Every structure is written in C-alpha cells, then in structure tokens.
C-alpha positions in Angstrom: 0.0 0.0 0.0 1.2 3.5 -0.8 2.3 5.6 2.2 -0.5 8.1 3.1 2.0 10.9 3.5 3.7 11.3 0.1 5.8 14.2 -1.1 4.4 16.6 -3.7 6.6 15.0 -6.4 5.1 11.5 -6.1 1.7 12.3 -7.8 1.5 8.8 -9.4 1.6 7.3 -6.0 -0.8 9.9 -4.7 -3.3 8.6 -7.4 -3.1 5.2 -5.9 -3.5 6.5 -2.3 -6.5 8.6 -3.3 -8.1 5.6 -4.9 -7.5 3.4 -1.8 -9.0 6.1 0.4 -12.2 6.5 -1.8 -12.5 2.7 -2.0 -12.3 2.4 1.8 -9.4 -0.1 2.0 -7.2 2.0 4.3 -7.0 1.4 8.0 -8.6 3.8 10.4 -5.2 5.4 11.3 -4.2 5.8 7.6 -7.5 7.4 6.8 -7.0 10.0 9.4 -3.5 10.8 8.0 -5.0 11.1 4.4 -7.8 13.4 5.7 -5.3 15.6 7.4 -3.2 15.9 4.3 -6.3 16.8 2.2 -6.8 19.8 4.4 -3.3 21.2 3.7 -2.6 19.8 0.1 -5.1 21.2 -2.4 -3.7 19.2 -5.3 -4.0 15.9 -3.4 -7.5 16.9 -2.3 -8.4 17.5 -6.0 -7.2 14.0 -6.8 -9.4 12.5 -4.1 -12.4 14.5 -5.3 -11.8 13.3 -8.9 -11.7 9.7 -7.6 -15.0 10.2 -5.7 -16.6 11.7 -8.9 -15.4 8.8 -11.1 -16.6 6.2 -8.7 -19.9 7.8 -7.8 -21.7 6.1 -10.6 -19.9 2.8 -10.0 -23.0 1.2 -8.4 -25.6 2.5 -10.9 -25.7 -0.8 -12.7 -26.4 -2.8 -9.6 -29.6 -3.1 -7.6 -29.7 -2.6 -3.8 -30.1 -5.9 -2.1 -30.7 -6.1 1.6 -29.0 -9.0 3.3 -31.2 -11.8 4.6 -32.0 -12.2 8.2 -29.5 -15.0 8.6 -26.8 -13.1 6.8 -27.5 -10.0 8.9 -27.0 -12.1 12.0 -23.7 -13.4 10.7 -22.5 -9.8 10.0 -23.5 -8.7 13.5 -21.7 -11.7 15.0 -18.5 -10.8 13.1 -18.7 -7.2 14.0 -19.9 -7.5 17.7 -19.3 -11.1 18.6 -21.9 -13.7 19.4 -24.5 -12.4 21.9 -24.5 -14.1 25.3 -27.5 -16.3 25.8 -29.9 -14.8 28.3 -31.0 -17.5 30.7 -34.7 -17.1 31.4 -35.8 -19.0 34.4 -38.6 -21.4 33.6 -41.9 -20.8 35.3 -43.0 -24.3 34.8 -46.7 -25.0 35.1 -47.7 -21.3 35.8 -46.4 -20.1 32.4 -48.2 -22.8 30.5 -51.0 -21.5 28.2 -52.5 -25.0 28.0 -52.6 -25.2 31.9 -54.5 -21.9 32.1 -56.9 -22.9 29.3 -57.7 -26.2 31.1 -58.1 -24.4 34.4 -60.6 -21.9 32.8 -62.5 -24.9 31.2 -62.7 -26.7 34.6 -63.8 -23.5 36.4 -66.6 -23.1 33.8 -67.8 -26.7 34.2 -67.8 -26.3 38.0 -69.7 -23.1 37.8 -72.3 -24.6 35.4 -72.6 -27.6 37.7 -73.1 -25.4 40.8 -75.8 -23.4 39.0 -77.6 -26.6 38.0 -77.5 -27.9 41.6 -78.7 -24.6 42.9 -81.6 -24.5 40.5 -82.6 -28.0 41.5 -82.3 -27.2 45.1 -84.3 -24.0 44.8 -87.0 -25.4 42.5 -89.4 -27.4 44.7 -90.1 -30.9 43.3 -93.4 -31.0 41.4 -95.8 -33.4 43.0 -98.7 -35.0 41.0 -102.1 -33.4 41.3 -104.2 -35.0 44.0 -107.0 -37.4 43.1 -110.5 -36.1 44.0 -113.9 -37.7 44.2 -117.3 -36.2 44.6 -119.2 -38.6 46.9 -123.0 -38.2 46.5 -126.2 -40.4 46.3 -129.5 -39.8 44.6 -131.7 -39.9 47.7 -129.1 -38.9 50.3 -128.6 -35.6 52.1 -124.8 -36.3 52.2 -122.6 -34.6 49.7 -118.8 -34.9 50.3 -115.6 -34.0 48.5 -112.7 -36.3 49.0 -109.1 -35.3 48.0 -106.3 -37.9 48.1 -102.5 -37.2 48.0 -100.7 -40.5 47.3 -97.3 -39.3 48.4 -98.5 -38.6 52.0 -101.3 -41.1 51.9 -103.7 -38.5 53.3 -107.4 -38.3 52.3 -109.1 -35.0 53.2 -112.9 -35.1 53.3 -114.9 -31.9 53.2 -118.7 -31.9 53.8 -120.4 -30.0 51.0 -123.9 -30.7 52.3 -125.1 -33.0 55.1 -128.3 -33.8 56.9 -129.1 -33.5 60.6 -126.2 -34.7 62.7 -126.7 -38.1 64.3 -124.9 -40.1 66.9 -123.3 -42.0 64.1 -120.0 -42.2 62.2 -119.3 -42.0 58.5 -116.9 -44.7 57.2 -115.0 -44.5 53.9 -114.7 -47.6 51.9 -112.4 -48.7 49.0 -114.6 -50.6 46.5 -112.4 -52.8 44.3 -113.5 -54.3 41.0 -113.5 -57.7 42.6 -113.6 -58.7 46.2 -115.0 -57.2 49.4 -114.8 -53.4 50.2 -112.0 -52.4 52.5 -112.4 -49.7 55.2 -110.2 -46.6 54.8 -111.2 -45.0 58.1 -114.0 -43.3 60.1 -114.7 -39.6 60.2 -117.3 -37.3 61.8 -120.4 -36.6 59.7 -120.6 -32.9 60.3 -117.1 -31.5 59.9 -114.0 -31.8 57.8 -112.1 -34.9 58.4 -108.7 -36.3 57.4 -107.7 -40.0 57.1 -104.2 -41.5 56.7 -104.4 -44.5 54.4 -102.3 -47.5 55.5 -99.1 -47.9 53.4 -100.1 -51.3 52.0 -103.3 -49.9 50.6 -102.0 -46.7 49.0 -101.2 -48.4 45.8 -104.8 -49.5 45.4 -106.1 -46.0 45.0 -105.6 -44.6 41.5 -107.5 -42.7 38.9 -110.9 -44.3 38.5 -111.0 -46.0 41.9 -114.5 -46.3 43.4 -115.1 -45.0 46.9 -118.2 -45.3 49.1 -119.4 -43.9 52.4 -121.6 -45.8 54.8 -123.4 -44.7 57.9 -122.1 -46.8 60.8 -122.5 -46.9 64.6 -120.4 -44.4 66.4 -116.7 -45.5 66.0 -117.2 -47.5 62.8 -118.4 -50.9 61.6 -118.0 -53.5 64.3 -117.7 -56.3 61.7 -115.1 -54.9 59.3 -117.8 -54.8 56.6 -120.4 -52.1 55.8 -123.4 -52.6 58.2 -125.3 -49.4 57.5 -126.7 -47.8 54.3 -124.4 -46.4 51.6 -125.1 -42.6 51.8 -122.6 -41.5 49.1 -120.2 -42.9 46.4 -118.1 -41.7 43.5 -114.9 -42.4 41.6 -111.5 -40.6 41.7 -110.1 -38.4 39.0 -107.4 -35.8 38.5 -108.3 -32.3 39.4 
C-alpha cells in the first residue's frame, strides 16, 4: 500500500493513495492521515475528489439488495461477537398456556354444575295433582268432596252438604273391582275430616278407583264390613 504521506513530487503514488481512500481499503489510522493531508494539500484533495466523482456512478448498474436475516445475524456476529445467551428461568406450570386454558374450562364446568345444583335445590319438586272424588247419592242428604295425596297417603274429606247430625259415624270404603270393600277409616259426619291410608293400601287408589261412604255406629263398623246404608259414592279423577 502507498504511504498516506507522500511528497508533492510523487503524484502517481498519490493517485493510488486517493483511490485506496475512496474505495475504503485504508486502516482507520491511515484514513486520518490522508484526511489531514487533504486539508493542507489542495492538489491531493483534488485527486481524491476526482476519484470520488469517477466512482460515484460505479453502483448504478447494480440493484440494492438487503441481506437476509441469517446473513444479517452473521454480519452482526462478526462485528460485535456472538450475543450471550440470556437465561430465562422457567416458570413451569404457571407459564403454560395449556394449563390456564384447562383451568378456565374446569372452572366453567364447576360453575355450570353449581348453577344446576342450585336450580334443582331452589326449585321445589313437582308433586302430581291429587285425586279427587265427589261422593254423592240420589236420595241422600250427604254430599262430600274427598281429596287424596298419594305421596303422603292422606285423604281429606270436606262436607259440602249433610243432613241433621246423628250419633253415628261415616266410614269411607275402597270398593275394588272384585272382592270385598275395604275400610279406609272413620270420620265425623258434620265436619272436615282427614284420614291416613295404610301404606299397604295406598297403591290400590288410583284414577278411576271407586269410593263409598256408609253410615255406621259411632266409632265405625264392628264387623269390618259395611253394616249401614251407603249414603254417598263416587270415583276418583285428577283435578
């Protein structure tokens, strides 16, 4: 390489030095020496300017191409060295997106289940409508309304009309399609009464079951069968 500090008589060597400067092949130190000489040597500065002018259109025939990402990384590595790997502490399960999505799904299912249970708990169970029977007779002054709730086994009997009270009892009978009537209980003739049907008989009372009321001695039939007249009867149906 030509020395950056040539004498005024070595213009041929100054041409080479100016070209090296413009092409950027000089070291940092030599570039500073050349730039200092340009400030005090007008002829040498003119040579450098001519080189710059001649080479200014050197790249006109070439397109500007940006280096690829990998090439750019290699250039940076050669200029600045390989970057030190930054160790990021793993957060394990808490940094997992899959974990948080699963947790959200489980929370949603739990919430939906809780709402369902709460709805069932708040909503009272629907019980079937009671069976009712209008107990009457053609030539009788007795007119009763019986209401039966199968779940509790209770029969409520309300007098709609009734004749002169007597020292008698009214007895309610289950009249099956075949076989003998079976007593369901005794109630007073002049006021509302309530009977509790034995558990083993509750399944025999359903829609369309026949009921009858007989007039019996005070306290009910002594024989287990109807001994007095049938004063009212009817069949059960849904209200």
